[in-house]
N, C-alpha and C positions, 0 to 999 in steps of 0.2 A: 131224372133217369131219361135216357134217350132210347128211342125205339127205331129199329131198322126194318126194312121190307125183306121178306123172305126171297123175293126176286132180285134183291140187291141192286136195283136200278133207280132207287129213289133216295133222297137225302135222309139223314137221321132227323127225327122229329121228337117233340115233347110228348109226354103222356096225354096232355089235353088235345093236342093235334091228332094223335093216333086214335084216341077215344071218339072224337067227333067225326073224323074221316072214315073210320071203320077199316077201309082198305087203302093201301098205298096207291099212288098214281100209276104205278106199274102193275097193279092188280095183285100184288103180294100181300101177305098178312103181316101185320106189325108184331114184332117180337122185341122183348127188352134186350138191350145191348149187353147188360150185365145182370146177374141174378144176385140179390143180397145174400150175404153170408150170415148164418145163425150159429152162435156159439152153442156148445153143449149145455151151458148153463141156461141160455135162453130157451132152448128146446125143453130142458127138464122143468123149467119154471111154468110151462103151460099147464101142468097137472093141477096146479093150485089156482088156476084162473077160470073165469067164466068164459063162455063162448064169445061174448062181446069184447072182453079184455084181450083175448087172443086175437080177435079180428083187428082191434086197434093196433096191437103190437105188430102184426103182419103188415097191415096197410101202411103204418108209419115207416117201416123199413123200405117198402116198395115206392111209396109216393110222398113221403114226408118232405122232400125238397120242393114239391109242387103244390101240395095240399096242406094247409096248416093243421096242426094236431087237433085243434078245437073242431074243425070241419070234419076231420076223420072220425072223431068221436060221435059227431052228429050223424054222419052217414051210417056208421056201424050201429 
């Protein structure tokens, strides 16, 4: 997932870069370029899950391309 600066004067960066930097070089806030889509089935399925399982499901959609699932489970 790529992140952009709200001031739109800095290049797109990875989640890791946005997290470590905090603010973009142009003093803007980093925001995700795209928001993951959740199907109705995925949303309905959270009723039967623990808070930790929901967290893993959400984190994996947002950061699964940069953080391995095993690490997401450890973080959550």
